[in-house]
Each structure stands twice: as C-alpha cells, then as structure tokens.
N, C-alpha and C positions, 0 to 999 in steps of 0.2 A: 353612881350617874359619869358619864363621859364628859370630860372637859377639853375641849382644843384651846391652847395656849399659844398664841402670837402675840407679836410689840414692834412698836416700832411703824406704821405704815409710812409716815414723814411724808402723806398724802399733799402733793403740790409743791414737791422737790424738784429741782434741776441736778444734771449732772454734768459739769461744764457747761454750764447755759444751754444743755438741750432739754425740752420737755421731758416727763417721764411719766404724767398722766396715764398714758395707756398702756403702758407697760406697768404703773399700779393697777388699774382696774382687772389687765389679765393676769395680777396675781391674787387679788382679791377674789374674783371668779372662781382662782384652782382653790381659794381657802375653802368657798361656798362648797365647790365641788368634793372638798374632802369632807365636810359635814354632813353631808346626804349620802357618801358613799361606809362613815362611819359609825355613824346613828348617831351623831355631836348631839349632845344635850344643852351644852353652855359654852359658848366661845368668850376667852377674856383676851383683853386687851391692856394692859397696865402703861398706859401712856403714848404720848407721840404719837394719835391719830394722825395729827395735822402736822407739816413742818412751820407752820407761824402760826404767830398770834391770831392774823387776821388774815385767811387763805381766801383764794379767789373764786367765785362763783364754780369756776370751771372743776376748781378741786373739791369744791363742796357739792357738786354735780356726784361727781366719781364715788365719794367717799359713802354717800347717801345711796348710790345702786351698790354698794359692796355692800354695806349693812343689809339694805334690803334681800340683797341675795343671799346673805347669809341667815336670815331671818326665815325667807323661806324657803331655805334647806331644811330648817326644824330645827334650830337652836336660837335660845333666848343668849342675847350681847351681854356681858356686864366691862365694861370700859372706867379709864380714870386718864387724869390728863398728867402729861408730862412736861419737861422744861424748855420743850418748842412750843405746845400748842397753847392755848388760853382757858383756864378752868372754867373762866365766868361765860366765854361762847359757847364751850364744849357743853358745859354744866345747862346752857337755858334750856329750857324747857321740859328739864329733865325730869318732873314727875309726870308730864303729859306723856312724853317717850316710853317711860318705865309701863307705860300700861299696855303698849304694843310689844314687851318683850326687850327694849334698851334700855340697860342702865346706866346711867353716867355720873359715875360719885367723884366730884371732883373738888366737893368742901371738905377743907382740912379740919373744919369742926365738925364734922361727920365720919369721921374716921371710925370711931368706935361703935356705928349704928351700922350694922352689913344689909344686903338683899340677902332675904333667906328663900330659897328654892327647895324641893323636896322631889326625893327618888324612893323606891320602894323601901328603901332602908330609914326615913325619916329627912331631915331639915338637913342640909348644907348651907352655912352663912359666909356668904362672901363679903369678902372687906375692902375697900377699895382707899390705897397710901396714894396721893397723888405726887407731884415731884413738891418736895420741901425743902422753899430756900428759909436759912437757920435766920437771916434777918425778917423776913416779911412773915413767917410763921410760927416763930417762937411765944410773941403775947396769946397767939390764939389758944398755943399748945400747953399754954400755964407752965412756959418754962424760960422767962424773961431775960435768963442769964444765957442762956444756950448759944453760943458760936460754931457750933459743929453741927453736921448733917448726922452725926451718930447720934449727937445729943437730941435734935428733933425727933428721926427718928425712933429713938427710945420715949422719947414722950407718946408719940402715936401709937407705938406699938405699946405702951402702956394700957391705954383705952381698946385697944382690940381684945388684949389676954385678958381685960376684966371682963368684957362681954364674955368671949369664948369660955371663963369659966364658969359664969353666970348659966349659960346654956348645958353644962355639963348634965345636967339630971337630965334632960333630954336627947341624950349622946349625938347632940349637934356636931356634925363635922368641920370643919373651917380651913377657908381660903384665902389668901392675900394676897391681893394685885399690890405692887408696889415700883414705883417708877424712881431711880437710885443707884449710886456707883456702890455694890458689894464689894468687899475686901475679896480678892481669889479670881474675878472678874480680869476680862482680858481684852480690852478696848482696839476696836480697830481702825481708828483716824478717822471715821467721819461724825463721830458723837461730836457734839458741842460741850465742852468743860462745862460742871455743872459747878464748879468752886469759883467763889467771890473771896478769895482771900483767906480762905481757910481749909482741911482737910474737906476733900469729895467724898471720901467713902466710909463705910458704916460697915461694922461686925456681921457676918450671916448669924451669929447668935442673939441677933435682935429680934430673930423670929422664930426662936425656941418658942412651942406648945401648940403651933397650928399645923396643921396635915400637907399642905401644899402653899408653898409660895412662888407664884407666878410675878419674875422680873421681869421691868423696860429699862430701858437706856443703851444696854451693849448691843451692838447690833449683830453678832455670830453667836450660834446657837452654844449654851455652855450649862455643866452640870457643876454646881457649889456643891453641893450635896445632892442625896438623893431626893430630898423634899425641897430642896430651893434651887430654880433653874433660871437663866434667861433662855428665851426665843430667838431673839436675835431679829432683824428687818425681813421681811419677805424676798427685798431686795437689794443687792451691795450698791452701797452709794459712794463708792470709794474705789478705786484699783486698787487699792490695799486686801479689798473684800474679793477679787476675784480667783481665790483659790478656797473660796467659803463655798461650801452648797447649802444653801439656804432652807429652813427648816420650820414645823413649828411641833409640840408635845400633843400629845394625845395621851391625859391623864387620868387614872380610872378609879373612884372611891369606891372601896365596897362599906361593908356595915361597920367596919371599924376605923376606918381613916382612908390612906390612900395605900391604893393596893398594886398598880401598877403604872408603869410611863413608859410611854413609847417614842421614839422618835420618829418623824414621818416626813421625808423630803419633799421641798416645793419644784414644781418645774421651772425651769429655768427659761426665763421670758428673753432675754438675751445677753448673753456670755461678754466676756472682758478679757483682753488680751491687752500685752504691752509688747510690742513689736520694737526691733532694732537692726538697722540698717540705713544702705542710701536710698533715698527714692528709687532708683531703677531698680534696686535690688528689693526692695518692697513690692513693687509693682509686678514684677516679674518672676520672682522666687515662688515657688508650688508649696515650700514649706509654711508658708505665711495664709495657704487658700482655707485653711478651716475657720479662721478668724474674718471672710469677708464679712460676715453676719455680724460681726460682734463690736460692741464700743471699742475703740480703738486708741489706745496711747503711744505714740509713735518716738522715738526718740531718733532722729537722723544723725548720721555719721560721715554725710559728704564733706568731700575738704573743703569747698567753698558753699556758704549758708543757699541753700535754693528758695528761688525766687516761687511764689503762690504754691508752698509748699502743700497745704493743706486742701486747698482745693485739687492740686493735679492724687492726692493719693487719694481722695474721696472718689475718684473716680473707681477707683478698683473697691475701698472700704467707706461705703454710702455712710457707714456710722463712725468714721474717725473725727474724733471731738479734739485732742487733743495731742499736741507735738512740742520736740523741744531738739534743739540743735547743740552738738556737743562736737566741735573741733576734734580732728582725731590726733592721737598723738604716736607719730613714727618714731619707733624704737631706735631709730639708725640716727636721729637727729640730735647734734652737740648738745651739750647744756649751755644753758645762759651767758657762763662764765668762758665755755670753749668758742661759742660764735661773736664774742666783743673782744678775745684776745684779741690783741697787736691794731685795733680800729682806736679812730681817736673820739674824742666827745663829740665833735660836730659828725661825724660816719656815724654814729650810733643814735643820736637825736633826728637828725634826717633821716634815717631809715625809721623809727618812730612814727615820724609824722608821716611819712610815704605808708605805712601799714595801716595808720587810724583814717585817713581820711585820701590823700593824691602825693604825688613827689612837689617838696618846695618851691616855689620860682626863685631867684636870682635874689630879688629884695628878701624873703623870707629866711633863705641861707644866710643874708646879711646880719637881719635880725638875730638868727641864732649865735653867729660868732661873737657879737656884741655882747651876749647875754651869759654866753660861756665865760668869756674875755673877763666879763665884771665877777662872777661867782670864783674865778681865779683870782683874782686881785682881793678879794675878800677874804679868800682862804690863808691868801698870803700874810694878808695884816694879822688875822688872827692867830697866823704861826707865831709872828715877831712880838707881839703883846703877851702871849701866853710864854713866849720864852726870856722875856723881859720881866714877868712876874718869877719865874722861877730862879732867876738870878738875884732879884731881891732878895728873898727867903732863902737865898743858899741851896738851892736846889738844884744843882745844874748838873749833869749828866759828867 
C-alpha cells in the first residue's frame, strides 16, 4: 500500500493580510498530481485542514475541490482535526463522506476505532488522533487527573495499542494520524501554540507498537525516527520558512509493515524573499531581480523614513506585503555622551523637541527654562536635606 502523508493545509489562511486561497488551490492540485503519478492508494492528513474553526465559504470551496481532485486521482483520504479547525464541523457528515472515500476521524472517543483498508497483503488499520486539549479531553479519555499533553496522548494511544494487539492474528498493519507537538520536533514560528498553561510536548515513545505515525502541527518536513514524521505544510506561512522546501512523504507498507519512506518535494507556488536597502536600491539594483515575483518583506535603510514606501516598492515587487524602516547608524557618529558634552540642559531639551516635532517657539523655550529651573531647585533642596540628615546621625565626610 502506498500512502501519501501531508498535513497542515490551513485553508483560508492569510499571509500578512494577503489572501492565499489561489496558492492553496495550486498546492492541493500538485498533491493530486503526485497521487496520480505515484499510484497512491491513501492520502493521510493529520489535522489543520482549515485555518479556523468556521472557515469562509471560499475556503470550503477550495478545500472541497482539492479533496475531489485527490479522490479523482485514485486515493482514499483519511484525515483528522487539528488545533485550528473544528472537530464538530469537520466531522459533520463523516459517515456519508466515508462512503465516497473520505474518512474524517475527529471524535476523541473513537481514537481506538480505526478505518480499515485492504491491499494485496491484507488489512491496514488507520487510527485518527485529533488535537487533544487536556482540559477538554481528559474526561472523555478516562484520565480525569491528566493535565499535560503527554498524559492525554498516552491515554489515547493505550486505546490504539489495545486495538492493534487485538488484530495481530490477522497480521493487520497500523498507521496513526496525530496532531501534536512531539519532543524532537522544531517549530517554524507560524504554528499556533497548543499549550494552555502546561507542557505542550509529548514523547515520540508514546507511539511505540505501530508501523507508521503521520504527524501534523509543525510546518516543516521532519524525521523524528524512521516511522515517526512530520510532513509540514504545503505552503510557507511565515518568512521564517523561506528557506524550507515544502514536501510530502510517500510511505510504502509491505507485508511486514513499514517498507520504505520517500520524500517528494512540492513545487514552489510563490517564493519568499527578505530584502534590505534603501527604496532606490530596492527599485534599481539587479541583485533583487529574482524576488520580483516573490512575496517580499523589506527592511528599509533610508536616512529619512520614506513616504508611501509600500506603494512605491510594489511597482517592482507587486507581492511586497511587509516592510519596516530602520534608521541607519553611522559608525562615525559620536556617542551620546560625546554629543551632549559641553551643552546646557536647555540646549539638549530644545534639540529633543526639534527632533521629535519641530523647533520650539520662544514661549515654549521659556516653559522649558522654568521647568529645568524647578528641577534644579528640587535637586539642591534634596541635597541639603540629605546633608542635614548625615550630620544628625554623625556620618558627615
């Protein structure tokens, strides 16, 4: 049996306010093409199909078309819910959808009840473990004192293991889908934390006894062990992921269990670039030519904050979506102490007002003079009081 492991589609997500639905549709079409090209039997999606519990109508349309394309390419789909999407909404109509080859496994109480599919070697049991928030799932998993993700995952896996052992006589192979943060995994920065006051990680040893574990939640492809892996998201969802090549795992089960795992890179829908320079440099330099079709985050180094910089940059980089301005520091500038040496308090205060707003008027300068004189009087009075106290207690120098 050939299994394609993908996850964390986050359909409906925006990127710095930019709608990604067209990019997500392209990514799902690429996955459907891989299903056809590699003769995939089952596609597993361990959570975060949608980016929010109540997705928009357009997001649902993109997701449905992607699922239909994967199914039409020849694969059965087995999926579960993550910490972004809603188990109740995602699982609505699950029994009806299963008849068409789409198995949504979102009920915590059903973690020990697999979807069983067959190949030439016999049955393969697929177990879906949705995102498990300890506070809301510990009762359903019969561990009322559980407070950590590791404890509720152990309880869920105890049910899975019991069912796996009951099927040993039939030589049933096993695959677990789980949406969790497993020790050894590395976050990219675009994942939402799943911690609610406790430790959010769980050990990979929780999955001992199954043939393959398809993980979701972390957004880069990662191998925790030969049989425990994250596929990552099909698109980058932060500029911190610009160096990641998105991929899926193609898992092949033979008669004895896990046969092989192959990484297959997904096509880049649109690249990400972080650029640095003045507005003129970014607009004119050939070194930035490759970024013209990318999503761009720019750090501007102009001496003065540019006006309407985003609109200007978008004349060359139409997909520029984020920028910040950092005032350049001239290495030849004096230190603050050097710059104020020999200047009066009034000079320094007047320069500050000028830098922050504009040059103060004569009336404002008079107000500054009175304020500084008042502070000076208070300092003198404080010094005299302190000196008197020292004399009273016999501690004069």
